[in-house]
C-alpha positions as MATLAB code, in Angstrom:
seq = 'MNAKSIFTPGDGTFHVEDIEVGNPAHDEVLVRIKASGICHTDYDSMSWGKPLIMGHEGAGVVVEAGEEVTHVSPGDPVLLNWAISCGTCFQCLRGNYAICEVNSPVAGREPMKGHAHPEAAKLRGNPVARSFNIGTMTELTVVRKEAVVKIPFDMPFASACIMGCGVMTGYGSAVNAARVEPGSSVAIIGCGGVGLNVIQGARIAGALTIIAIDLSETRLEMAKRFGATHCILASRDDDGLKRAVGDVRALTEDRGADYAFEATANPALGAAPLAMVRHGGMAVQVSGIEQDLTIDMNLFEWDKTYINPLYGKCCPERDFPRLFGLYSRGDLMLDELVTRTYRIGELAQAFEDMHRGVIAKGVITFDD';
ca = [
      51.402  -37.716   11.283;
      48.638  -36.032    9.540;
      47.853  -32.288    9.484;
      44.289  -30.122    8.576;
      45.674  -27.594    6.383;
      44.230  -24.990    3.682;
      45.044  -26.040    0.534;
      44.714  -24.218   -3.152;
      44.906  -26.039   -6.350;
      45.914  -22.642   -7.765;
      42.564  -22.183   -9.392;
      41.545  -19.432   -7.135;
      39.753  -22.056   -4.416;
      40.821  -23.503   -1.218;
      39.619  -26.318    0.691;
      40.582  -27.755    3.973;
      42.783  -31.117    3.414;
      44.335  -33.650    5.472;
      48.332  -33.383    4.688;
      50.743  -36.170    5.672;
      53.469  -34.522    7.544;
      57.200  -35.914    7.592;
      60.114  -35.670    9.995;
      62.440  -33.259    9.905;
      66.013  -33.256    8.451;
      69.010  -32.375    9.907;
      68.790  -29.162    9.721;
      64.887  -28.475    9.516;
      62.254  -27.986   12.898;
      58.869  -29.460   12.820;
      56.660  -26.674   14.175;
      52.858  -27.259   15.206;
      51.217  -24.188   14.569;
      49.344  -22.127   16.816;
      48.392  -19.091   15.017;
      48.160  -18.138   11.412;
      47.914  -14.495    9.819;
      45.797  -13.916    7.299;
      46.763  -10.774    4.469;
      45.972  -10.153    1.143;
      48.889  -12.038   -0.418;
      47.180  -15.164    1.297;
      44.219  -14.510   -0.963;
      46.499  -13.581   -4.149;
      48.327  -17.178   -3.790;
      44.847  -18.676   -4.725;
      45.922  -17.780   -8.303;
      48.965  -18.193   -8.711;
      48.543  -21.589  -10.912;
      50.263  -23.797   -8.317;
      48.856  -26.285   -5.834;
      50.005  -25.059   -2.476;
      49.445  -24.890    1.365;
      48.798  -21.553    2.319;
      49.871  -19.137    4.595;
      53.265  -17.609    5.597;
      52.823  -15.501    8.714;
      52.589  -18.224   11.646;
      53.950  -18.951   15.182;
      53.990  -21.936   17.304;
      55.764  -24.252   19.442;
      58.700  -26.616   18.133;
      58.062  -30.273   18.150;
      61.097  -31.913   16.825;
      64.398  -30.678   15.807;
      67.106  -31.986   13.511;
      70.625  -32.628   15.285;
      72.256  -29.575   13.437;
      69.647  -27.395   15.028;
      71.070  -25.394   17.932;
      68.919  -22.164   18.682;
      65.616  -23.635   19.411;
      64.468  -27.187   21.162;
      61.233  -28.986   21.430;
      58.666  -27.114   23.094;
      60.078  -23.678   22.840;
      57.590  -20.603   21.313;
      58.923  -19.730   18.143;
      57.736  -17.424   14.931;
      57.971  -18.685   11.434;
      60.104  -15.822    8.915;
      59.843  -16.777    5.371;
      63.180  -14.591    4.479;
      65.622  -17.395    4.526;
      69.058  -16.167    3.436;
      71.762  -18.096    2.849;
      74.003  -15.138    3.873;
      76.581  -15.746    1.605;
      75.416  -14.795   -1.840;
      75.621  -11.104   -3.495;
      72.770   -9.734   -2.085;
      73.185  -11.186    1.212;
      76.896  -10.017    1.526;
      75.252   -6.457    1.021;
      72.901   -6.428    3.746;
      70.056   -7.289    1.227;
      68.682  -10.970    2.711;
      64.952  -10.286    1.516;
      66.228  -10.547   -1.941;
      68.882  -13.551   -1.179;
      69.947  -14.872   -4.942;
      69.702  -18.503   -3.707;
      66.533  -18.988   -1.239;
      64.557  -15.679   -1.670;
      61.278  -16.166   -3.427;
      61.963  -13.643   -5.940;
      65.021  -15.098   -7.094;
      63.859  -17.188   -9.748;
      65.595  -20.141   -9.215;
      64.257  -23.471   -8.560;
      65.011  -26.005   -6.510;
      65.468  -23.373   -3.888;
      67.539  -24.234   -0.769;
      64.751  -22.966    1.376;
      62.640  -25.338    0.673;
      62.746  -28.259    3.165;
      63.082  -31.929    2.067;
      60.409  -33.024   -0.683;
      58.746  -35.553    2.242;
      58.109  -32.719    4.285;
      54.444  -32.516    3.007;
      52.717  -34.563    0.966;
      49.165  -34.816   -0.447;
      47.558  -38.290   -1.397;
      50.820  -39.019   -1.392;
      52.639  -36.262   -3.560;
      54.655  -33.891   -2.164;
      52.969  -30.597   -2.009;
      54.506  -27.015   -1.981;
      53.829  -24.726    0.759;
      53.431  -20.679    0.381;
      56.748  -18.991    0.933;
      58.701  -22.348    1.782;
      56.590  -22.357    5.492;
      53.032  -22.976    4.589;
      51.117  -21.516    7.970;
      48.033  -22.242    7.205;
      48.366  -26.094    9.126;
      48.457  -27.834   11.833;
      51.688  -28.855   11.442;
      54.933  -27.616    9.227;
      58.445  -28.539    8.464;
      60.614  -25.778    7.647;
      64.402  -24.661    7.578;
      66.063  -23.834   10.732;
      66.783  -20.437    9.090;
      63.090  -19.590    8.679;
      62.235  -20.217   12.801;
      62.800  -17.632   15.446;
      62.420  -18.207   19.098;
      59.967  -15.721   20.840;
      61.752  -14.948   24.199;
      59.386  -14.162   26.385;
      55.301  -15.417   26.860;
      53.102  -13.705   24.360;
      49.931  -14.420   22.246;
      50.319  -16.627   19.275;
      47.964  -14.579   17.248;
      49.770  -11.392   18.517;
      53.487  -12.907   17.428;
      52.509  -14.239   13.922;
      51.440  -11.125   12.598;
      55.307  -10.234   12.788;
      56.206  -12.332   10.380;
      55.226  -10.590    7.076;
      52.658   -7.703    7.794;
      54.061   -5.894   10.766;
      57.739   -6.299    9.182;
      56.834   -5.150    5.918;
      55.319   -2.048    7.343;
      57.442   -1.202   10.100;
      60.698   -2.041    8.175;
      59.457    0.392    5.082;
      59.791    2.981    7.427;
      62.527    2.502    9.551;
      64.550    0.161    7.427;
      64.148    1.141    4.173;
      62.880    5.040    4.147;
      64.567    5.626    7.326;
      62.461    8.203    8.455;
      64.000   10.456   10.741;
      62.718   12.342   13.818;
      60.825   15.246   13.300;
      59.865   14.563    9.674;
      56.489   14.492    8.230;
      55.031   11.218    6.504;
      51.595   10.067    4.383;
      50.097    6.966    4.598;
      48.189    6.176    1.533;
      46.023    2.973    2.593;
      45.364    1.975    6.910;
      45.165   -2.035    6.220;
      47.183   -4.403    8.087;
      50.377   -3.054    6.226;
      49.721    0.403    6.226;
      49.016    0.636    9.996;
      52.452   -1.148   10.533;
      53.914    1.820    8.603;
      52.064    4.105   10.857;
      53.732    2.557   13.650;
      56.944    2.358   12.238;
      56.801    6.070   11.778;
      55.889    6.881   14.904;
      58.430    4.981   16.757;
      60.998    6.627   14.427;
      59.773    9.666   16.124;
      57.994   10.991   12.955;
      56.408   14.501   14.311;
      53.060   14.854   11.490;
      51.695   11.334   10.333;
      48.718   11.348    7.890;
      46.507    8.573    7.322;
      44.619    8.416    3.727;
      41.914    5.912    3.485;
      38.541    5.641    2.064;
      37.122    4.075    5.485;
      35.978    6.013    8.601;
      36.625    2.598   10.005;
      40.446    2.486    9.479;
      41.180    6.009    9.734;
      39.625    5.283   13.110;
      42.137    2.591   13.466;
      45.157    4.685   12.363;
      44.381    7.250   15.308;
      45.281    4.646   17.578;
      48.635    3.422   16.188;
      49.631    7.070   15.718;
      48.400    8.846   12.948;
      48.339   12.655   13.728;
      45.912   13.609   11.073;
      43.474   11.537    8.794;
      42.219   12.171    5.317;
      38.938   10.753    4.174;
      39.379    9.949    0.639;
      37.159    9.153   -1.999;
      37.280    7.217   -5.134;
      35.598   10.163   -7.570;
      37.829   11.561  -10.399;
      39.259   14.866   -8.496;
      39.979   12.316   -5.025;
      43.627   11.792   -5.677;
      43.972   15.464   -6.288;
      42.139   16.501   -3.266;
      44.125   14.012   -0.675;
      47.450   15.645   -2.129;
      45.932   19.284   -1.823;
      45.180   18.453    1.855;
      48.778   16.924    2.320;
      49.926   19.787    1.013;
      48.155   21.950    3.304;
      49.300   20.033    6.341;
      52.988   20.229    5.686;
      53.033   23.927    4.796;
      52.284   23.753    1.234;
      55.553   22.019    0.570;
      54.782   18.305    0.545;
      55.596   15.413    3.047;
      59.113   14.100    3.762;
      57.984   10.689    3.196;
      55.131    8.916    1.348;
      54.154    4.945    1.408;
      51.565    3.576   -0.777;
      49.845    0.406    1.037;
      46.664   -0.398   -0.672;
      47.861   -2.571   -3.856;
      45.912   -0.249   -6.342;
      47.955   -0.184   -9.371;
      46.295    3.347  -10.332;
      47.884    5.060   -6.783;
      51.247    3.689   -7.642;
      52.452    7.175   -8.294;
      50.357    8.752   -5.534;
      53.406    8.345   -2.988;
      55.443   10.681   -5.591;
      52.848   13.672   -5.804;
      52.415   13.471   -2.157;
      56.238   14.289   -1.320;
      58.286   17.330   -1.269;
      61.260   18.278   -3.559;
      63.987   15.953   -2.258;
      61.286   13.719   -0.771;
      61.157   10.263   -0.561;
      58.278    7.528   -2.005;
      57.836    4.407   -0.792;
      55.787    1.490   -2.946;
      54.647   -0.703   -0.213;
      52.256   -3.230   -1.376;
      53.469   -4.793   -4.230;
      52.287   -3.820   -6.821;
      53.322   -5.470   -9.851;
      51.228   -4.327  -12.997;
      52.514   -1.900  -15.463;
      52.244    1.804  -14.851;
      52.483    5.059  -16.649;
      53.623    7.504  -14.256;
      53.977   11.391  -15.400;
      57.624   11.939  -14.915;
      57.121   15.589  -13.665;
      56.014   13.894  -10.547;
      60.082   13.106   -9.688;
      60.806   16.784   -9.658;
      62.808   17.873   -8.131;
      64.707   15.195   -6.542;
      62.433   12.664   -5.716;
      63.309    8.996   -4.729;
      61.116    6.588   -5.301;
      61.938    2.660   -3.785;
      59.995   -0.546   -3.498;
      61.503   -2.664   -0.982;
      60.752   -5.972   -0.138;
      59.621   -6.954    3.391;
      60.790   -3.929    4.763;
      64.551   -4.947    3.994;
      64.409   -7.572    6.995;
      67.353   -8.934    8.716;
      65.834  -11.086   10.915;
      69.032  -11.566   13.251;
      68.626   -7.640   13.861;
      64.510   -7.122   13.151;
      63.243   -9.776   15.136;
      64.772   -8.737   18.568;
      64.233   -5.318   17.836;
      60.479   -5.660   17.234;
      60.251   -8.111   20.191;
      61.615   -5.252   22.474;
      59.835   -2.890   20.779;
      56.615   -4.750   21.728;
      57.945   -5.769   25.648;
      58.280   -2.149   26.010;
      54.421   -1.425   24.643;
      55.607    0.594   21.685;
      54.898   -1.796   19.289;
      51.200   -2.543   19.595;
      50.224   -6.274   18.190;
      47.421   -7.224   20.389;
      45.517   -4.337   19.415;
      46.177   -5.449   15.982;
      44.510   -8.751   15.671;
      40.737   -7.386   15.222;
      39.439  -10.866   15.320;
      40.436  -14.858   15.182;
      38.808  -17.671   13.102;
      38.866  -21.378   12.911;
      40.319  -23.041    9.920;
      37.136  -23.720    8.135;
      36.700  -20.020    8.428;
      38.900  -18.707    5.967;
      36.290  -17.675    2.980;
      34.967  -15.158    6.058;
      38.187  -13.952    7.080;
      39.160  -12.782    3.663;
      35.594  -11.067    3.361;
      36.148   -9.183    6.492;
      39.657   -8.197    5.512;
      38.608   -6.842    1.433;
      35.668   -5.118    3.665;
      38.244   -3.285    5.805;
      36.436   -4.323    9.201;
      39.748   -5.624   10.352;
      42.961   -4.525   11.004;
      44.494   -8.359   11.036;
      42.501  -11.606   10.991;
      44.428  -14.411   12.432;
      43.253  -18.637   12.389;
      44.023  -20.389   15.567;
      44.397  -23.608   16.281;
      43.892  -26.103   19.231;
      45.757  -29.016   20.282;
];
């Protein structure tokens, strides 16, 4: 079978290719993708230096399932999840499924058992890798059974697909990692797709004061819709961060927030949440900054904690049923997150809109 897919050679470019998709093995599932979310990690993946099919937020319909697959059947609507854990390694036994020592993309071991069989996707006769082992910017993909979560009720595929990374990362960082407490104060730096879901997670957890900080008035308006109680329009000048810190303190009895989250991926703001939390508070680096940073250790005074969770400490068996339940009750806003949908040939426009900050989440949709 051939499938139109968005492929990057790893040199900073991408283009649409016809990929040959194989049949699923005994423990794999063939999925017809209906929608694929777009995020900054997809943009970054073009410069990873290796050829791959792009995309890691996907939802669609099961076409075929291997004989060992029992939780989904052909015709089932499904969400794809890239946190494929083995369940038995050192980290999995401690509940750290996203950093599984066998299958996680951060494990640094090849080959990973999270990969589908080598013939699952081929470009001009040669096997090709898929982003995070699932490669969702394609019409068809073969994935391990652990990557497939059944959608329990009718919902738009565009809304479902974004649960697979951006929603889980933001929500989970607030609820699973920071464990935001009811009545607490929270500051969120950056109100893009992930930051908005930190705001949602804080609201769902019962935070009383939710302070959104961004350079864009458009994004701050979005933040209000998703649960922000206060908004700070930041600036890029030399004193911009200092003023934002002062504003947060003014909104928290000159103490600082109980929790502060960085969701910009800007290395210059890596230490910013430490400056915004009170003594004994928690700072959370959500966006995946990986550059070297120089941090004034005085910012840790006193008794502050700084954490860097991956994927909101996702446990698929626990978290996706929760998210589906929250969505069904109207507590988790997903339809409202999808600002615009794009066709497969419009990814360049989607990236431009994302970088301009005019969308919360963009989604590529596929027709039969």
